[in-house]
DRENMI-286800 format. One record per residue (C-alpha): residue in one letter; residue number from 1; x, y, z. Coordinates in steps of 0.25 Angstrom, whole numbers, plus 5000, padded with zeros to 4 digits. Layout:
<pts>
<r A; k NUM; X X; Y Y; Z Z>
...
</pts>
This chain:
<pts>
<r M; k 1; X 4916; Y 5263; Z 4727>
<r L; k 2; X 4926; Y 5255; Z 4735>
<r G; k 3; X 4918; Y 5257; Z 4748>
<r Y; k 4; X 4905; Y 5253; Z 4741>
<r I; k 5; X 4912; Y 5240; Z 4736>
<r L; k 6; X 4917; Y 5237; Z 4750>
<r R; k 7; X 4903; Y 5240; Z 4756>
<r R; k 8; X 4897; Y 5230; Z 4746>
<r I; k 9; X 4907; Y 5219; Z 4749>
<r L; k 10; X 4904; Y 5221; Z 4764>
<r Y; k 11; X 4889; Y 5220; Z 4761>
<r A; k 12; X 4891; Y 5207; Z 4753>
<r I; k 13; X 4897; Y 5200; Z 4766>
<r P; k 14; X 4883; Y 5199; Z 4773>
<r I; k 15; X 4877; Y 5195; Z 4760>
<r L; k 16; X 4887; Y 5184; Z 4757>
<r I; k 17; X 4885; Y 5179; Z 4772>
<r G; k 18; X 4870; Y 5179; Z 4770>
<r V; k 19; X 4871; Y 5171; Z 4757>
<r N; k 20; X 4880; Y 5161; Z 4763>
<r L; k 21; X 4871; Y 5160; Z 4775>
<r I; k 22; X 4859; Y 5157; Z 4766>
<r T; k 23; X 4868; Y 5147; Z 4758>
<r F; k 24; X 4871; Y 5139; Z 4771>
<r M; k 25; X 4857; Y 5139; Z 4776>
<r L; k 26; X 4851; Y 5134; Z 4763>
<r F; k 27; X 4861; Y 5123; Z 4760>
<r F; k 28; X 4861; Y 5118; Z 4774>
<r M; k 29; X 4846; Y 5118; Z 4775>
<r V; k 30; X 4846; Y 5108; Z 4763>
<r N; k 31; X 4859; Y 5100; Z 4767>
<r T; k 32; X 4866; Y 5096; Z 4780>
<r P; k 33; X 4881; Y 5094; Z 4781>
<r D; k 34; X 4877; Y 5079; Z 4783>
<r D; k 35; X 4870; Y 5079; Z 4770>
<r M; k 36; X 4882; Y 5086; Z 4763>
<r A; k 37; X 4892; Y 5076; Z 4769>
<r R; k 38; X 4883; Y 5064; Z 4764>
<r A; k 39; X 4883; Y 5071; Z 4750>
<r Q; k 40; X 4898; Y 5073; Z 4750>
<r L; k 41; X 4902; Y 5060; Z 4756>
<r G; k 42; X 4893; Y 5052; Z 4745>
<r A; k 43; X 4893; Y 5039; Z 4753>
<r K; k 44; X 4881; Y 5031; Z 4755>
<r Q; k 45; X 4885; Y 5027; Z 4769>
<r V; k 46; X 4889; Y 5040; Z 4776>
<r T; k 47; X 4892; Y 5039; Z 4791>
<r P; k 48; X 4890; Y 5051; Z 4800>
<r A; k 49; X 4905; Y 5051; Z 4803>
<r M; k 50; X 4908; Y 5053; Z 4788>
<r I; k 51; X 4898; Y 5064; Z 4788>
<r Q; k 52; X 4904; Y 5071; Z 4800>
<r A; k 53; X 4918; Y 5070; Z 4795>
<r W; k 54; X 4914; Y 5076; Z 4782>
<r K; k 55; X 4907; Y 5088; Z 4789>
<r E; k 56; X 4919; Y 5090; Z 4798>
<r E; k 57; X 4928; Y 5090; Z 4785>
<r K; k 58; X 4920; Y 5100; Z 4778>
<r G; k 59; X 4916; Y 5109; Z 4790>
<r Y; k 60; X 4901; Y 5105; Z 4790>
<r D; k 61; X 4902; Y 5100; Z 4804>
<r K; k 62; X 4900; Y 5115; Z 4809>
<r P; k 63; X 4887; Y 5121; Z 4813>
<r L; k 64; X 4880; Y 5129; Z 4801>
<r F; k 65; X 4878; Y 5142; Z 4808>
<r Y; k 66; X 4879; Y 5141; Z 4823>
<r N; k 67; X 4889; Y 5132; Z 4831>
<r E; k 68; X 4883; Y 5129; Z 4845>
<r K; k 69; X 4896; Y 5122; Z 4849>
<r A; k 70; X 4905; Y 5134; Z 4847>
<r E; k 71; X 4906; Y 5146; Z 4857>
<r G; k 72; X 4904; Y 5161; Z 4855>
<r L; k 73; X 4906; Y 5166; Z 4841>
<r E; k 74; X 4910; Y 5152; Z 4835>
<r R; k 75; X 4896; Y 5148; Z 4836>
<r V; k 76; X 4894; Y 5156; Z 4824>
<r T; k 77; X 4907; Y 5156; Z 4817>
<r D; k 78; X 4911; Y 5141; Z 4819>
<r T; k 79; X 4900; Y 5137; Z 4810>
<r L; k 80; X 4899; Y 5132; Z 4795>
<r F; k 81; X 4892; Y 5145; Z 4790>
<r V; k 82; X 4903; Y 5154; Z 4796>
<r T; k 83; X 4915; Y 5145; Z 4792>
<r E; k 84; X 4911; Y 5143; Z 4778>
<r S; k 85; X 4906; Y 5158; Z 4776>
<r M; k 86; X 4920; Y 5163; Z 4780>
<r N; k 87; X 4927; Y 5154; Z 4770>
<r L; k 88; X 4917; Y 5159; Z 4759>
<r F; k 89; X 4920; Y 5174; Z 4762>
<r K; k 90; X 4935; Y 5170; Z 4761>
<r F; k 91; X 4932; Y 5164; Z 4748>
<r D; k 92; X 4937; Y 5151; Z 4753>
<r F; k 93; X 4927; Y 5141; Z 4747>
<r G; k 94; X 4934; Y 5129; Z 4752>
<r R; k 95; X 4932; Y 5115; Z 4747>
<r S; k 96; X 4918; Y 5109; Z 4743>
<r D; k 97; X 4912; Y 5098; Z 4751>
<r A; k 98; X 4918; Y 5088; Z 4740>
<r N; k 99; X 4932; Y 5094; Z 4743>
<r R; k 100; X 4934; Y 5103; Z 4731>
<r D; k 101; X 4940; Y 5116; Z 4731>
<r I; k 102; X 4928; Y 5126; Z 4729>
<r A; k 103; X 4936; Y 5138; Z 4724>
<r E; k 104; X 4944; Y 5129; Z 4714>
<r D; k 105; X 4930; Y 5124; Z 4709>
<r I; k 106; X 4925; Y 5138; Z 4708>
<r K; k 107; X 4937; Y 5142; Z 4700>
<r N; k 108; X 4936; Y 5130; Z 4690>
<r R; k 109; X 4921; Y 5132; Z 4688>
<r M; k 110; X 4921; Y 5147; Z 4686>
<r G; k 111; X 4926; Y 5146; Z 4672>
<r P; k 112; X 4915; Y 5136; Z 4667>
<r S; k 113; X 4904; Y 5145; Z 4673>
<r L; k 114; X 4910; Y 5158; Z 4667>
<r A; k 115; X 4910; Y 5150; Z 4653>
<r I; k 116; X 4895; Y 5150; Z 4653>
<r A; k 117; X 4891; Y 5162; Z 4661>
<r L; k 118; X 4900; Y 5172; Z 4654>
<r P; k 119; X 4896; Y 5170; Z 4640>
<r T; k 120; X 4881; Y 5168; Z 4644>
<r F; k 121; X 4882; Y 5181; Z 4651>
<r L; k 122; X 4889; Y 5189; Z 4640>
<r I; k 123; X 4880; Y 5183; Z 4629>
<r A; k 124; X 4867; Y 5185; Z 4637>
<r L; k 125; X 4871; Y 5200; Z 4640>
<r V; k 126; X 4874; Y 5203; Z 4625>
<r T; k 127; X 4861; Y 5196; Z 4621>
<r N; k 128; X 4852; Y 5201; Z 4631>
<r I; k 129; X 4856; Y 5216; Z 4629>
<r S; k 130; X 4856; Y 5214; Z 4614>
<r L; k 131; X 4842; Y 5209; Z 4614>
<r A; k 132; X 4837; Y 5219; Z 4624>
<r L; k 133; X 4842; Y 5230; Z 4615>
<r L; k 134; X 4835; Y 5224; Z 4603>
<r L; k 135; X 4822; Y 5224; Z 4611>
<r V; k 136; X 4823; Y 5238; Z 4616>
<r L; k 137; X 4826; Y 5242; Z 4601>
<r F; k 138; X 4813; Y 5235; Z 4597>
<r R; k 139; X 4805; Y 5238; Z 4610>
<r G; k 140; X 4790; Y 5237; Z 4609>
<r T; k 141; X 4791; Y 5228; Z 4597>
<r V; k 142; X 4787; Y 5214; Z 4594>
<r L; k 143; X 4801; Y 5210; Z 4595>
<r D; k 144; X 4803; Y 5216; Z 4609>
<r M; k 145; X 4790; Y 5210; Z 4614>
<r S; k 146; X 4793; Y 5196; Z 4609>
<r M; k 147; X 4807; Y 5196; Z 4614>
<r M; k 148; X 4802; Y 5200; Z 4628>
<r V; k 149; X 4792; Y 5189; Z 4628>
<r A; k 150; X 4803; Y 5179; Z 4624>
<r A; k 151; X 4812; Y 5185; Z 4635>
<r V; k 152; X 4801; Y 5182; Z 4645>
<r M; k 153; X 4800; Y 5168; Z 4640>
<r I; k 154; X 4815; Y 5165; Z 4641>
<r M; k 155; X 4815; Y 5170; Z 4655>
<r S; k 156; X 4803; Y 5161; Z 4659>
<r V; k 157; X 4810; Y 5148; Z 4655>
<r S; k 158; X 4819; Y 5142; Z 4665>
<r G; k 159; X 4834; Y 5141; Z 4661>
<r L; k 160; X 4834; Y 5126; Z 4663>
<r F; k 161; X 4825; Y 5125; Z 4651>
<r Y; k 162; X 4835; Y 5132; Z 4642>
<r I; k 163; X 4846; Y 5124; Z 4647>
<r I; k 164; X 4839; Y 5111; Z 4645>
<r A; k 165; X 4833; Y 5115; Z 4632>
<r G; k 166; X 4846; Y 5120; Z 4627>
<r Q; k 167; X 4853; Y 5107; Z 4630>
<r V; k 168; X 4842; Y 5099; Z 4623>
<r L; k 169; X 4841; Y 5108; Z 4611>
<r F; k 170; X 4856; Y 5112; Z 4608>
<r S; k 171; X 4863; Y 5099; Z 4614>
<r K; k 172; X 4854; Y 5087; Z 4613>
<r I; k 173; X 4846; Y 5090; Z 4601>
<r W; k 174; X 4855; Y 5099; Z 4592>
<r H; k 175; X 4869; Y 5095; Z 4598>
<r W; k 176; X 4875; Y 5109; Z 4597>
<r V; k 177; X 4882; Y 5110; Z 4610>
<r P; k 178; X 4885; Y 5100; Z 4622>
<r I; k 179; X 4874; Y 5098; Z 4632>
<r S; k 180; X 4883; Y 5101; Z 4644>
<r G; k 181; X 4898; Y 5100; Z 4648>
<r Y; k 182; X 4910; Y 5110; Z 4648>
<r E; k 183; X 4924; Y 5111; Z 4643>
<r S; k 184; X 4934; Y 5122; Z 4646>
<r G; k 185; X 4939; Y 5131; Z 4635>
<r W; k 186; X 4934; Y 5133; Z 4621>
<r A; k 187; X 4930; Y 5118; Z 4620>
<r G; k 188; X 4919; Y 5121; Z 4631>
<r V; k 189; X 4912; Y 5132; Z 4623>
<r K; k 190; X 4902; Y 5122; Z 4617>
<r F; k 191; X 4897; Y 5118; Z 4631>
<r L; k 192; X 4895; Y 5133; Z 4634>
<r I; k 193; X 4886; Y 5137; Z 4622>
<r L; k 194; X 4873; Y 5131; Z 4627>
<r P; k 195; X 4873; Y 5135; Z 4641>
<r V; k 196; X 4877; Y 5150; Z 4637>
<r M; k 197; X 4866; Y 5150; Z 4626>
<r I; k 198; X 4856; Y 5145; Z 4637>
<r G; k 199; X 4861; Y 5155; Z 4647>
<r V; k 200; X 4860; Y 5167; Z 4637>
<r F; k 201; X 4846; Y 5162; Z 4632>
<r A; k 202; X 4840; Y 5160; Z 4646>
<r G; k 203; X 4844; Y 5174; Z 4651>
<r L; k 204; X 4839; Y 5181; Z 4638>
<r G; k 205; X 4825; Y 5184; Z 4643>
<r A; k 206; X 4829; Y 5191; Z 4656>
<r G; k 207; X 4841; Y 5198; Z 4650>
<r V; k 208; X 4834; Y 5204; Z 4638>
<r R; k 209; X 4822; Y 5209; Z 4646>
<r W; k 210; X 4832; Y 5215; Z 4657>
<r Y; k 211; X 4841; Y 5222; Z 4647>
<r R; k 212; X 4828; Y 5226; Z 4639>
<r S; k 213; X 4822; Y 5233; Z 4651>
<r I; k 214; X 4835; Y 5241; Z 4653>
<r F; k 215; X 4836; Y 5246; Z 4639>
<r L; k 216; X 4821; Y 5249; Z 4639>
<r E; k 217; X 4824; Y 5258; Z 4651>
<r Q; k 218; X 4835; Y 5265; Z 4644>
<r I; k 219; X 4827; Y 5267; Z 4631>
<r N; k 220; X 4817; Y 5277; Z 4638>
<r Q; k 221; X 4827; Y 5286; Z 4644>
<r D; k 222; X 4829; Y 5300; Z 4640>
<r Y; k 223; X 4843; Y 5299; Z 4634>
<r V; k 224; X 4837; Y 5288; Z 4624>
<r R; k 225; X 4826; Y 5298; Z 4620>
<r T; k 226; X 4837; Y 5309; Z 4618>
<r A; k 227; X 4846; Y 5299; Z 4610>
<r R; k 228; X 4834; Y 5297; Z 4601>
<r A; k 229; X 4831; Y 5311; Z 4600>
<r K; k 230; X 4845; Y 5313; Z 4595>
<r G; k 231; X 4842; Y 5304; Z 4583>
<r L; k 232; X 4849; Y 5291; Z 4588>
<r S; k 233; X 4843; Y 5278; Z 4582>
<r E; k 234; X 4836; Y 5268; Z 4592>
<r I; k 235; X 4848; Y 5259; Z 4590>
<r K; k 236; X 4858; Y 5269; Z 4594>
<r V; k 237; X 4850; Y 5274; Z 4606>
<r L; k 238; X 4849; Y 5259; Z 4610>
<r F; k 239; X 4864; Y 5256; Z 4609>
<r R; k 240; X 4870; Y 5270; Z 4613>
<r H; k 241; X 4861; Y 5274; Z 4624>
<r V; k 242; X 4852; Y 5263; Z 4629>
<r L; k 243; X 4862; Y 5251; Z 4629>
<r R; k 244; X 4873; Y 5260; Z 4635>
<r N; k 245; X 4864; Y 5265; Z 4646>
<r G; k 246; X 4857; Y 5252; Z 4649>
<r M; k 247; X 4871; Y 5245; Z 4651>
<r L; k 248; X 4872; Y 5251; Z 4665>
<r P; k 249; X 4861; Y 5241; Z 4671>
<r I; k 250; X 4866; Y 5230; Z 4662>
<r L; k 251; X 4880; Y 5232; Z 4667>
<r T; k 252; X 4876; Y 5231; Z 4681>
<r G; k 253; X 4867; Y 5219; Z 4679>
<r V; k 254; X 4879; Y 5212; Z 4672>
<r V; k 255; X 4889; Y 5215; Z 4682>
<r V; k 256; X 4881; Y 5208; Z 4693>
<r I; k 257; X 4880; Y 5196; Z 4685>
<r I; k 258; X 4895; Y 5195; Z 4681>
<r P; k 259; X 4900; Y 5189; Z 4694>
<r S; k 260; X 4889; Y 5178; Z 4694>
<r L; k 261; X 4894; Y 5173; Z 4681>
<r F; k 262; X 4905; Y 5166; Z 4689>
<r M; k 263; X 4895; Y 5157; Z 4696>
<r G; k 264; X 4890; Y 5151; Z 4684>
<r S; k 265; X 4876; Y 5145; Z 4681>
<r L; k 266; X 4871; Y 5135; Z 4690>
<r I; k 267; X 4860; Y 5128; Z 4681>
<r M; k 268; X 4868; Y 5131; Z 4667>
<r E; k 269; X 4881; Y 5124; Z 4672>
<r S; k 270; X 4874; Y 5112; Z 4678>
<r F; k 271; X 4866; Y 5109; Z 4666>
<r F; k 272; X 4877; Y 5111; Z 4656>
<r G; k 273; X 4888; Y 5104; Z 4665>
<r I; k 274; X 4897; Y 5117; Z 4666>
<r P; k 275; X 4907; Y 5115; Z 4677>
<r G; k 276; X 4905; Y 5129; Z 4682>
<r L; k 277; X 4901; Y 5136; Z 4696>
<r G; k 278; X 4886; Y 5134; Z 4693>
<r S; k 279; X 4887; Y 5119; Z 4692>
<r Y; k 280; X 4897; Y 5119; Z 4703>
<r T; k 281; X 4886; Y 5125; Z 4712>
<r I; k 282; X 4875; Y 5116; Z 4708>
<r D; k 283; X 4884; Y 5103; Z 4710>
<r A; k 284; X 4888; Y 5108; Z 4724>
<r I; k 285; X 4873; Y 5110; Z 4727>
<r H; k 286; X 4870; Y 5096; Z 4722>
<r A; k 287; X 4882; Y 5090; Z 4730>
<r Q; k 288; X 4878; Y 5098; Z 4743>
<r D; k 289; X 4892; Y 5104; Z 4743>
<r F; k 290; X 4890; Y 5116; Z 4752>
<r A; k 291; X 4904; Y 5121; Z 4751>
<r I; k 292; X 4902; Y 5124; Z 4736>
<r V; k 293; X 4888; Y 5129; Z 4737>
<r K; k 294; X 4892; Y 5140; Z 4748>
<r A; k 295; X 4904; Y 5144; Z 4740>
<r M; k 296; X 4896; Y 5146; Z 4727>
<r V; k 297; X 4885; Y 5153; Z 4734>
<r F; k 298; X 4895; Y 5162; Z 4741>
<r L; k 299; X 4903; Y 5165; Z 4728>
<r G; k 300; X 4890; Y 5168; Z 4720>
<r S; k 301; X 4886; Y 5178; Z 4731>
<r V; k 302; X 4900; Y 5185; Z 4730>
<r L; k 303; X 4899; Y 5186; Z 4715>
<r Y; k 304; X 4885; Y 5192; Z 4715>
<r I; k 305; X 4889; Y 5202; Z 4726>
<r I; k 306; X 4901; Y 5206; Z 4717>
<r G; k 307; X 4892; Y 5208; Z 4705>
<r L; k 308; X 4883; Y 5217; Z 4713>
<r I; k 309; X 4895; Y 5225; Z 4718>
<r L; k 310; X 4900; Y 5226; Z 4703>
<r T; k 311; X 4886; Y 5230; Z 4699>
<r D; k 312; X 4886; Y 5242; Z 4709>
<r I; k 313; X 4900; Y 5246; Z 4704>
<r S; k 314; X 4896; Y 5246; Z 4690>
<r Y; k 315; X 4884; Y 5255; Z 4693>
<r T; k 316; X 4894; Y 5265; Z 4698>
<r L; k 317; X 4904; Y 5264; Z 4686>
<r F; k 318; X 4893; Y 5265; Z 4675>
<r D; k 319; X 4883; Y 5274; Z 4682>
<r P; k 320; X 4888; Y 5287; Z 4687>
<r R; k 321; X 4875; Y 5289; Z 4694>
<r V; k 322; X 4878; Y 5278; Z 4704>
<r K; k 323; X 4887; Y 5281; Z 4715>
<r L; k 324; X 4892; Y 5271; Z 4726>
</pts>
């Protein structure tokens, strides 16, 4: 097991380098260091000397991938890509282009992101599994078919529609909850109700269809027919056997999602004014703050890889047929 984990960690290194390379290429195809300097200086009359001074202060005066002025190996190592990548692998996120401590910002914004993501994840998990079991119990009936049609309809509508419609209906018309904002502690629960509701509903279609397919696969297995032959009722078969055996693919799918909860929701946090990591990333993109963008992309990649490793480990713990 330990050897497998070490191998996966080593495999993750070239993946992270590749992700970081793509991030650099895409960002600097759209923006140049001069554009970033103008955006950060915010002055109407920005002189070339001011731009050059800003680039030297932030380290953007170095070539991106290849330094022709250097000699030997330094032509590759003395570049913006290698310098910044090495800092990321040490989890030294440094300071943003606006001179803020990125690590401190991430620490402060992680709580609001989890305040939305965690209840949305838990409520959606319970709701989707419960509805999927209900549909499997009444499989082939009008209820099953109508719910599947509704699930496809929910999936077909953009999440932006649910956000805007929810704000208009529940906030502007009925005034049940605030339209946006955030407060820490229990006083902020009223700001989280609407985004959590929308998050659960938006994922209802895909979640119910996926869990239903898992349970339907189990319902036709030999052990289920044997349980029925022993005289167990359909509900007991469903909860004692189908649900228990269907939890393995559900568990592994859930494990890979858990690390990504820390990253927050880009769209949800932006629309509802939640000061989490999602809105932090969106604001950095708008401000052309590359230091934050590369840090958040790198952190998201690390968390996703951790989720994949945890998924593989969960297979070995809960399925004796799988050996690493």
